[in-house]
Backbone of each chain as nested JSON, in Angstrom:
{
  "chains": [
    {"id": "A", "residues": [
      {"number": 1, "name": "MET", "atoms": {"N": [6.003, 5.532, 16.523], "CA": [5.329, 5.148, 15.284], "C": [5.995, 5.645, 14.094]}},
      {"number": 2, "name": "SER", "atoms": {"N": [5.967, 4.882, 13.132], "CA": [6.69, 5.251, 11.881], "C": [5.7, 5.605, 10.879]}},
      {"number": 3, "name": "HIS", "atoms": {"N": [5.899, 6.615, 10.025], "CA": [4.864, 7.012, 9.108], "C": [5.427, 7.091, 7.666]}},
      {"number": 4, "name": "THR", "atoms": {"N": [4.721, 6.673, 6.816], "CA": [5.212, 6.731, 5.399], "C": [4.062, 7.45, 4.519]}},
      {"number": 5, "name": "THR", "atoms": {"N": [4.417, 8.506, 3.779], "CA": [3.407, 9.065, 2.93], "C": [4.055, 8.886, 1.446]}},
      {"number": 6, "name": "THR", "atoms": {"N": [3.058, 8.618, 0.562], "CA": [3.591, 8.254, -0.86], "C": [2.737, 9.211, -1.748]}},
      {"number": 7, "name": "ILE", "atoms": {"N": [3.578, 9.932, -2.552], "CA": [2.897, 10.829, -3.521], "C": [3.513, 10.57, -4.932]}},
      {"number": 8, "name": "ILE", "atoms": {"N": [2.812, 11.101, -5.896], "CA": [3.424, 11.094, -7.324], "C": [3.679, 12.526, -7.698]}},
      {"number": 9, "name": "VAL", "atoms": {"N": [4.867, 12.751, -8.169], "CA": [5.224, 13.996, -8.61], "C": [5.428, 14.018, -10.134]}},
      {"number": 10, "name": "SER", "atoms": {"N": [4.744, 15.121, -10.732], "CA": [4.863, 15.173, -12.243], "C": [6.064, 15.854, -12.644]}},
      {"number": 11, "name": "ASP", "atoms": {"N": [6.643, 15.593, -13.798], "CA": [7.587, 16.421, -14.594], "C": [9.13, 16.331, -14.07]}},
      {"number": 12, "name": "MET", "atoms": {"N": [9.35, 15.41, -13.041], "CA": [10.755, 15.265, -12.807], "C": [11.396, 14.452, -14.006]}},
      {"number": 13, "name": "THR", "atoms": {"N": [12.505, 15.01, -14.487], "CA": [13.001, 14.318, -15.711], "C": [14.483, 13.901, -15.487]}},
      {"number": 14, "name": "CYS", "atoms": {"N": [15.185, 14.364, -14.33], "CA": [16.642, 13.89, -14.164], "C": [17.024, 13.981, -12.758]}},
      {"number": 15, "name": "GLY", "atoms": {"N": [18.259, 13.729, -12.48], "CA": [18.648, 13.593, -11.122], "C": [18.746, 14.991, -10.447]}},
      {"number": 16, "name": "HIS", "atoms": {"N": [18.836, 16.113, -11.237], "CA": [18.677, 17.315, -10.73], "C": [17.3, 17.654, -9.948]}},
      {"number": 17, "name": "CYS", "atoms": {"N": [16.231, 17.204, -10.809], "CA": [14.858, 17.293, -10.36], "C": [14.723, 16.476, -9.001]}},
      {"number": 18, "name": "VAL", "atoms": {"N": [15.295, 15.301, -9.069], "CA": [15.23, 14.403, -7.787], "C": [15.855, 15.202, -6.547]}},
      {"number": 19, "name": "SER", "atoms": {"N": [16.991, 15.629, -6.732], "CA": [17.691, 16.413, -5.636], "C": [16.843, 17.538, -5.118]}},
      {"number": 20, "name": "ALA", "atoms": {"N": [16.206, 18.291, -6.084], "CA": [15.576, 19.523, -5.722], "C": [14.282, 19.114, -4.79]}},
      {"number": 21, "name": "VAL", "atoms": {"N": [13.642, 18.069, -5.169], "CA": [12.387, 17.647, -4.563], "C": [12.799, 16.998, -3.232]}},
      {"number": 22, "name": "LYS", "atoms": {"N": [13.888, 16.232, -3.212], "CA": [14.428, 15.687, -1.884], "C": [14.673, 16.72, -0.895]}},
      {"number": 23, "name": "GLU", "atoms": {"N": [15.437, 17.77, -1.431], "CA": [15.882, 18.859, -0.49], "C": [14.789, 19.546, 0.16]}},
      {"number": 24, "name": "GLU", "atoms": {"N": [13.719, 19.908, -0.561], "CA": [12.606, 20.733, -0.135], "C": [11.762, 19.799, 0.891]}},
      {"number": 25, "name": "ILE", "atoms": {"N": [11.512, 18.56, 0.539], "CA": [10.717, 17.726, 1.438], "C": [11.594, 17.303, 2.703]}},
      {"number": 26, "name": "SER", "atoms": {"N": [12.829, 17.107, 2.6], "CA": [13.709, 16.787, 3.737], "C": [13.635, 17.93, 4.787]}},
      {"number": 27, "name": "ALA", "atoms": {"N": [13.384, 19.137, 4.274], "CA": [13.293, 20.281, 5.237], "C": [12.039, 20.355, 6.097]}},
      {"number": 28, "name": "ILE", "atoms": {"N": [11.0, 19.48, 5.744], "CA": [9.792, 19.606, 6.701], "C": [10.055, 18.899, 7.895]}},
      {"number": 29, "name": "ASP", "atoms": {"N": [9.54, 19.465, 9.05], "CA": [9.649, 18.895, 10.325], "C": [9.28, 17.377, 10.392]}},
      {"number": 30, "name": "ASN", "atoms": {"N": [10.112, 16.662, 11.142], "CA": [10.037, 15.171, 11.495], "C": [10.243, 14.329, 10.306]}},
      {"number": 31, "name": "VAL", "atoms": {"N": [10.612, 14.797, 9.097], "CA": [10.881, 13.967, 8.049], "C": [12.271, 13.377, 8.251]}},
      {"number": 32, "name": "THR", "atoms": {"N": [12.373, 11.966, 8.158], "CA": [13.584, 11.221, 8.317], "C": [14.174, 10.679, 6.959]}},
      {"number": 33, "name": "GLY", "atoms": {"N": [13.314, 10.755, 5.961], "CA": [13.807, 10.069, 4.703], "C": [12.966, 10.377, 3.467]}},
      {"number": 34, "name": "VAL", "atoms": {"N": [13.553, 10.569, 2.381], "CA": [12.816, 10.789, 1.153], "C": [13.344, 9.831, -0.004]}},
      {"number": 35, "name": "ASP", "atoms": {"N": [12.56, 8.972, -0.493], "CA": [12.96, 8.096, -1.487], "C": [12.282, 8.401, -2.818]}},
      {"number": 36, "name": "VAL", "atoms": {"N": [12.96, 8.617, -3.921], "CA": [12.417, 8.986, -5.203], "C": [12.662, 7.903, -6.291]}},
      {"number": 37, "name": "ASP", "atoms": {"N": [11.648, 7.576, -6.947], "CA": [11.748, 6.73, -8.158], "C": [11.555, 7.659, -9.296]}},
      {"number": 38, "name": "LEU", "atoms": {"N": [12.593, 7.936, -10.035], "CA": [12.305, 8.982, -11.188], "C": [11.453, 8.556, -12.174]}},
      {"number": 39, "name": "ALA", "atoms": {"N": [11.566, 7.153, -12.543], "CA": [10.822, 6.646, -13.707], "C": [9.228, 6.744, -13.469]}},
      {"number": 40, "name": "SER", "atoms": {"N": [8.779, 6.421, -12.204], "CA": [7.456, 6.486, -11.916], "C": [7.053, 7.787, -11.287]}},
      {"number": 41, "name": "GLY", "atoms": {"N": [7.809, 8.611, -10.894], "CA": [7.623, 9.677, -10.079], "C": [7.152, 9.618, -8.798]}},
      {"number": 42, "name": "SER", "atoms": {"N": [7.269, 8.339, -8.292], "CA": [6.796, 8.014, -7.008], "C": [7.864, 8.563, -5.987]}},
      {"number": 43, "name": "VAL", "atoms": {"N": [7.269, 9.299, -4.944], "CA": [8.177, 9.78, -3.825], "C": [7.581, 9.28, -2.447]}},
      {"number": 44, "name": "SER", "atoms": {"N": [8.455, 8.433, -1.823], "CA": [8.013, 7.97, -0.472], "C": [8.753, 8.672, 0.613]}},
      {"number": 45, "name": "ILE", "atoms": {"N": [7.882, 9.233, 1.401], "CA": [8.506, 10.122, 2.57], "C": [8.271, 9.49, 3.935]}},
      {"number": 46, "name": "THR", "atoms": {"N": [9.278, 9.15, 4.62], "CA": [9.124, 8.542, 6.034], "C": [9.351, 9.621, 7.144]}},
      {"number": 47, "name": "SER", "atoms": {"N": [8.567, 9.598, 8.205], "CA": [8.731, 10.57, 9.156], "C": [8.382, 9.932, 10.583]}},
      {"number": 48, "name": "THR", "atoms": {"N": [8.634, 10.668, 11.573], "CA": [8.391, 10.222, 12.905], "C": [7.124, 10.751, 13.516]}},
      {"number": 49, "name": "ALA", "atoms": {"N": [6.432, 11.558, 12.748], "CA": [5.103, 12.01, 13.118], "C": [4.322, 12.251, 11.809]}},
      {"number": 50, "name": "PRO", "atoms": {"N": [2.925, 12.308, 11.805], "CA": [2.195, 12.458, 10.612], "C": [2.462, 13.757, 10.02]}},
      {"number": 51, "name": "ILE", "atoms": {"N": [2.687, 13.861, 8.631], "CA": [2.914, 15.092, 7.964], "C": [1.621, 15.507, 7.159]}},
      {"number": 52, "name": "ALA", "atoms": {"N": [1.386, 16.862, 7.324], "CA": [0.128, 17.307, 6.617], "C": [0.316, 17.284, 5.131]}},
      {"number": 53, "name": "ASP", "atoms": {"N": [-0.748, 16.831, 4.319], "CA": [-0.569, 16.835, 3.069], "C": [-0.186, 18.127, 2.397]}},
      {"number": 54, "name": "GLU", "atoms": {"N": [-0.728, 19.184, 3.038], "CA": [-0.511, 20.648, 2.561], "C": [1.019, 20.986, 2.587]}},
      {"number": 55, "name": "SER", "atoms": {"N": [1.734, 20.502, 3.733], "CA": [3.072, 20.819, 3.955], "C": [3.935, 20.125, 2.758]}},
      {"number": 56, "name": "ILE", "atoms": {"N": [3.535, 18.937, 2.376], "CA": [4.232, 18.206, 1.342], "C": [3.972, 18.906, -0.026]}},
      {"number": 57, "name": "ARG", "atoms": {"N": [2.624, 19.286, -0.307], "CA": [2.379, 19.954, -1.519], "C": [3.057, 21.224, -1.591]}},
      {"number": 58, "name": "GLU", "atoms": {"N": [3.149, 22.043, -0.507], "CA": [3.945, 23.217, -0.708], "C": [5.45, 23.031, -0.87]}},
      {"number": 59, "name": "ALA", "atoms": {"N": [6.076, 22.054, -0.244], "CA": [7.414, 21.689, -0.561], "C": [7.735, 21.369, -1.906]}},
      {"number": 60, "name": "VAL", "atoms": {"N": [6.759, 20.536, -2.499], "CA": [7.0, 20.078, -3.916], "C": [6.872, 21.277, -4.801]}},
      {"number": 61, "name": "THR", "atoms": {"N": [5.845, 22.13, -4.504], "CA": [5.723, 23.408, -5.354], "C": [6.826, 24.339, -5.268]}},
      {"number": 62, "name": "GLU", "atoms": {"N": [7.541, 24.453, -4.124], "CA": [8.632, 25.245, -3.72], "C": [9.781, 24.792, -4.6]}},
      {"number": 63, "name": "ALA", "atoms": {"N": [9.927, 23.537, -4.799], "CA": [10.965, 22.836, -5.648], "C": [10.669, 23.085, -7.122]}},
      {"number": 64, "name": "GLY", "atoms": {"N": [9.433, 23.443, -7.419], "CA": [9.1, 23.642, -8.888], "C": [8.345, 22.613, -9.506]}},
      {"number": 65, "name": "TYR", "atoms": {"N": [7.827, 21.725, -8.7], "CA": [7.088, 20.524, -9.388], "C": [5.82, 20.484, -8.815]}},
      {"number": 66, "name": "THR", "atoms": {"N": [4.945, 19.497, -9.305], "CA": [3.556, 19.51, -8.878], "C": [3.236, 18.02, -8.443]}},
      {"number": 67, "name": "VAL", "atoms": {"N": [2.438, 17.899, -7.301], "CA": [1.936, 16.704, -6.88], "C": [0.73, 16.309, -7.795]}},
      {"number": 68, "name": "ARG", "atoms": {"N": [0.77, 15.18, -8.397], "CA": [-0.181, 14.639, -9.295], "C": [-1.531, 14.304, -8.453]}}
    ]},
    {"id": "B", "residues": [
      {"number": 1, "name": "MET", "atoms": {"N": [-2.784, 11.589, -1.776], "CA": [-1.67, 11.023, -1.161], "C": [-1.966, 9.823, -0.363]}},
      {"number": 2, "name": "SER", "atoms": {"N": [-1.051, 8.957, -0.381], "CA": [-1.344, 7.67, 0.396], "C": [-0.456, 7.649, 1.666]}},
      {"number": 3, "name": "HIS", "atoms": {"N": [-0.992, 7.27, 2.799], "CA": [-0.293, 7.424, 4.02], "C": [-0.285, 5.934, 4.683]}},
      {"number": 4, "name": "THR", "atoms": {"N": [0.819, 5.565, 5.15], "CA": [1.013, 4.35, 5.889], "C": [1.616, 4.68, 7.336]}},
      {"number": 5, "name": "THR", "atoms": {"N": [1.024, 4.137, 8.293], "CA": [1.639, 4.356, 9.709], "C": [1.94, 2.976, 10.242]}},
      {"number": 6, "name": "THR", "atoms": {"N": [3.062, 2.752, 10.679], "CA": [3.395, 1.442, 11.262], "C": [3.575, 1.573, 12.701]}},
      {"number": 7, "name": "ILE", "atoms": {"N": [2.999, 0.547, 13.496], "CA": [3.197, 0.59, 14.982], "C": [3.55, -0.875, 15.46]}},
      {"number": 8, "name": "ILE", "atoms": {"N": [3.975, -1.027, 16.623], "CA": [4.132, -2.399, 17.075], "C": [3.23, -2.505, 18.283]}},
      {"number": 9, "name": "VAL", "atoms": {"N": [2.381, -3.529, 18.377], "CA": [1.281, -3.749, 19.392], "C": [1.811, -4.914, 20.363]}},
      {"number": 10, "name": "SER", "atoms": {"N": [1.848, -4.641, 21.626], "CA": [2.225, -5.672, 22.479], "C": [1.064, -6.691, 22.82]}},
      {"number": 11, "name": "ASP", "atoms": {"N": [1.381, -7.872, 23.076], "CA": [0.454, -8.838, 23.855], "C": [-0.638, -9.392, 22.891]}},
      {"number": 12, "name": "MET", "atoms": {"N": [-0.542, -9.248, 21.516], "CA": [-1.58, -9.893, 20.77], "C": [-1.102, -11.461, 20.671]}},
      {"number": 13, "name": "THR", "atoms": {"N": [-1.896, -12.361, 21.022], "CA": [-1.525, -13.714, 20.953], "C": [-2.325, -14.68, 19.946]}},
      {"number": 14, "name": "CYS", "atoms": {"N": [-3.311, -14.13, 19.482], "CA": [-4.317, -15.039, 18.638], "C": [-5.042, -14.186, 17.542]}},
      {"number": 15, "name": "GLY", "atoms": {"N": [-5.799, -15.105, 16.757], "CA": [-6.676, -14.336, 15.738], "C": [-7.557, -13.299, 16.307]}},
      {"number": 16, "name": "HIS", "atoms": {"N": [-8.14, -13.76, 17.622], "CA": [-9.123, -12.787, 18.218], "C": [-8.522, -11.565, 18.512]}},
      {"number": 17, "name": "CYS", "atoms": {"N": [-7.362, -11.531, 18.933], "CA": [-6.614, -10.163, 19.316], "C": [-6.433, -9.477, 17.996]}},
      {"number": 18, "name": "VAL", "atoms": {"N": [-5.883, -10.127, 16.901], "CA": [-5.881, -9.4, 15.643], "C": [-7.171, -8.692, 15.197]}},
      {"number": 19, "name": "SER", "atoms": {"N": [-8.348, -9.535, 15.333], "CA": [-9.596, -8.892, 14.975], "C": [-9.924, -7.822, 15.752]}},
      {"number": 20, "name": "ALA", "atoms": {"N": [-9.695, -7.77, 17.13], "CA": [-10.062, -6.781, 17.921], "C": [-9.333, -5.436, 17.51]}},
      {"number": 21, "name": "VAL", "atoms": {"N": [-7.952, -5.647, 17.314], "CA": [-7.228, -4.416, 17.14], "C": [-7.538, -3.908, 15.705]}},
      {"number": 22, "name": "LYS", "atoms": {"N": [-7.845, -4.705, 14.71], "CA": [-8.136, -4.437, 13.366], "C": [-9.476, -3.605, 13.438]}},
      {"number": 23, "name": "GLU", "atoms": {"N": [-10.507, -4.095, 14.134], "CA": [-11.799, -3.51, 14.202], "C": [-11.714, -2.087, 14.682]}},
      {"number": 24, "name": "GLU", "atoms": {"N": [-10.969, -1.785, 15.791], "CA": [-10.845, -0.535, 16.462], "C": [-10.159, 0.422, 15.503]}},
      {"number": 25, "name": "ILE", "atoms": {"N": [-9.054, -0.053, 14.958], "CA": [-8.227, 0.994, 14.123], "C": [-9.053, 1.216, 12.792]}},
      {"number": 26, "name": "SER", "atoms": {"N": [-9.729, 0.238, 12.243], "CA": [-10.472, 0.509, 11.058], "C": [-11.661, 1.559, 11.187]}},
      {"number": 27, "name": "ALA", "atoms": {"N": [-12.044, 1.823, 12.504], "CA": [-13.076, 2.695, 12.724], "C": [-12.537, 4.278, 12.784]}},
      {"number": 28, "name": "ILE", "atoms": {"N": [-11.209, 4.506, 12.672], "CA": [-10.647, 5.705, 12.642], "C": [-10.94, 6.342, 11.242]}},
      {"number": 29, "name": "ASP", "atoms": {"N": [-11.385, 7.648, 11.26], "CA": [-11.629, 8.339, 10.062], "C": [-10.491, 8.259, 9.11]}},
      {"number": 30, "name": "ASN", "atoms": {"N": [-10.782, 7.938, 7.736], "CA": [-9.794, 7.975, 6.72], "C": [-8.93, 6.721, 6.629]}},
      {"number": 31, "name": "VAL", "atoms": {"N": [-9.118, 5.769, 7.532], "CA": [-8.336, 4.598, 7.483], "C": [-8.968, 3.806, 6.284]}},
      {"number": 32, "name": "THR", "atoms": {"N": [-8.174, 3.131, 5.438], "CA": [-8.546, 2.364, 4.479], "C": [-8.188, 0.829, 4.491]}},
      {"number": 33, "name": "GLY", "atoms": {"N": [-7.173, 0.552, 5.433], "CA": [-6.721, -0.825, 5.611], "C": [-5.963, -1.078, 6.779]}},
      {"number": 34, "name": "VAL", "atoms": {"N": [-5.948, -2.205, 7.385], "CA": [-5.123, -2.429, 8.606], "C": [-4.467, -3.89, 8.378]}},
      {"number": 35, "name": "ASP", "atoms": {"N": [-3.207, -3.934, 8.402], "CA": [-2.574, -5.23, 8.114], "C": [-1.78, -5.628, 9.371]}},
      {"number": 36, "name": "VAL", "atoms": {"N": [-2.128, -6.83, 9.978], "CA": [-1.429, -7.177, 11.141], "C": [-0.577, -8.379, 10.947]}},
      {"number": 37, "name": "ASP", "atoms": {"N": [0.67, -8.309, 11.558], "CA": [1.559, -9.542, 11.524], "C": [1.651, -10.044, 13.019]}},
      {"number": 38, "name": "LEU", "atoms": {"N": [0.872, -10.972, 13.286], "CA": [0.759, -11.43, 14.65], "C": [2.068, -11.779, 15.204]}},
      {"number": 39, "name": "ALA", "atoms": {"N": [3.052, -12.566, 14.535], "CA": [4.258, -12.845, 15.128], "C": [5.172, -11.763, 15.543]}},
      {"number": 40, "name": "SER", "atoms": {"N": [5.193, -10.66, 14.791], "CA": [6.01, -9.602, 15.133], "C": [5.201, -8.407, 15.917]}},
      {"number": 41, "name": "GLY", "atoms": {"N": [3.933, -8.532, 15.74], "CA": [3.081, -7.472, 16.511], "C": [3.073, -6.306, 15.638]}},
      {"number": 42, "name": "SER", "atoms": {"N": [3.57, -6.281, 14.447], "CA": [3.508, -5.132, 13.588], "C": [2.229, -4.891, 12.91]}},
      {"number": 43, "name": "VAL", "atoms": {"N": [1.782, -3.713, 12.966], "CA": [0.477, -3.291, 12.49], "C": [0.665, -2.125, 11.512]}},
      {"number": 44, "name": "SER", "atoms": {"N": [0.203, -2.423, 10.315], "CA": [0.491, -1.359, 9.219], "C": [-0.907, -0.74, 8.878]}},
      {"number": 45, "name": "ILE", "atoms": {"N": [-1.058, 0.606, 8.989], "CA": [-2.358, 1.138, 8.849], "C": [-2.187, 2.16, 7.519]}},
      {"number": 46, "name": "THR", "atoms": {"N": [-3.01, 1.893, 6.481], "CA": [-3.181, 2.732, 5.345], "C": [-4.298, 3.735, 5.463]}},
      {"number": 47, "name": "SER", "atoms": {"N": [-4.104, 4.912, 4.996], "CA": [-5.133, 5.913, 5.173], "C": [-4.98, 6.906, 3.964]}},
      {"number": 48, "name": "THR", "atoms": {"N": [-6.198, 7.63, 3.751], "CA": [-6.124, 8.646, 2.741], "C": [-5.738, 10.052, 3.211]}},
      {"number": 49, "name": "ALA", "atoms": {"N": [-5.578, 10.154, 4.657], "CA": [-5.129, 11.407, 5.2], "C": [-4.221, 10.989, 6.399]}},
      {"number": 50, "name": "PRO", "atoms": {"N": [-3.286, 11.902, 6.781], "CA": [-2.466, 11.539, 7.996], "C": [-3.232, 11.322, 9.208]}},
      {"number": 51, "name": "ILE", "atoms": {"N": [-2.988, 10.221, 9.91], "CA": [-3.708, 9.857, 11.149], "C": [-2.906, 10.278, 12.283]}},
      {"number": 52, "name": "ALA", "atoms": {"N": [-3.434, 10.982, 13.301], "CA": [-2.63, 11.355, 14.57], "C": [-2.309, 10.116, 15.347]}},
      {"number": 53, "name": "ASP", "atoms": {"N": [-1.069, 10.249, 15.892], "CA": [-0.58, 9.058, 16.702], "C": [-1.609, 8.818, 17.792]}},
      {"number": 54, "name": "GLU", "atoms": {"N": [-2.123, 9.865, 18.373], "CA": [-2.975, 9.734, 19.577], "C": [-4.235, 8.923, 19.199]}},
      {"number": 55, "name": "SER", "atoms": {"N": [-4.736, 9.12, 17.983], "CA": [-6.007, 8.49, 17.608], "C": [-5.757, 6.838, 17.433]}},
      {"number": 56, "name": "ILE", "atoms": {"N": [-4.465, 6.637, 16.986], "CA": [-4.19, 5.177, 16.837], "C": [-3.916, 4.51, 18.255]}},
      {"number": 57, "name": "ARG", "atoms": {"N": [-3.289, 5.435, 19.127], "CA": [-2.894, 4.895, 20.443], "C": [-4.331, 4.587, 21.213]}},
      {"number": 58, "name": "GLU", "atoms": {"N": [-5.288, 5.456, 21.056], "CA": [-6.508, 5.33, 21.673], "C": [-7.334, 4.15, 21.232]}},
      {"number": 59, "name": "ALA", "atoms": {"N": [-7.204, 3.879, 19.986], "CA": [-7.957, 2.816, 19.317], "C": [-7.365, 1.382, 19.753]}},
      {"number": 60, "name": "VAL", "atoms": {"N": [-6.001, 1.359, 19.898], "CA": [-5.307, 0.204, 20.324], "C": [-5.827, -0.049, 21.885]}},
      {"number": 61, "name": "THR", "atoms": {"N": [-5.681, 0.963, 22.62], "CA": [-6.003, 0.922, 24.086], "C": [-7.556, 0.413, 24.135]}},
      {"number": 62, "name": "GLU", "atoms": {"N": [-8.339, 0.889, 23.33], "CA": [-9.731, 0.611, 23.452], "C": [-9.958, -0.893, 23.124]}},
      {"number": 63, "name": "ALA", "atoms": {"N": [-9.143, -1.354, 22.26], "CA": [-9.178, -2.837, 21.949], "C": [-8.565, -3.639, 23.14]}},
      {"number": 64, "name": "GLY", "atoms": {"N": [-7.908, -3.026, 23.971], "CA": [-7.265, -3.746, 25.212], "C": [-5.883, -4.082, 25.087]}},
      {"number": 65, "name": "TYR", "atoms": {"N": [-5.172, -3.464, 24.09], "CA": [-3.767, -3.703, 23.899], "C": [-2.953, -2.355, 24.101]}},
      {"number": 66, "name": "THR", "atoms": {"N": [-1.652, -2.561, 23.804], "CA": [-0.78, -1.406, 24.056], "C": [0.235, -1.259, 22.808]}},
      {"number": 67, "name": "VAL", "atoms": {"N": [0.26, 0.054, 22.454], "CA": [1.339, 0.308, 21.415], "C": [2.726, 0.274, 22.132]}},
      {"number": 68, "name": "ARG", "atoms": {"N": [3.674, -0.39, 21.569], "CA": [4.879, -0.456, 22.2], "C": [5.68, 0.698, 21.929]}}
    ]}
  ]
}
């Protein structure tokens, strides 16, 4: 089964922000891809198993940003 | 967070099959939408929380079909 989780991350302003968020989320177990749209703040996470909302929230916080 | 899970269901042949699969999957907690493409067997499930693969597998089995 393929899983996609979509979140909105606040306050990303540049490519560095995008990289930081991608790096932390990519480290979550079973995550296979992270796609970020900087303009909208939309982050689409693909995974081979369901990912707990809390894991994603923690990764975004670790990167220094906030899930809206 | 919005969640989408995509599966392939074998042996759906008509609109009745589609309805049966939709009905069972829609009954899973937190599921907000089920979109079926009969030709490809692709079933896209949207939910407000992550859905366990096993719950989806059981729903499809209950409807009389198989997750490929």
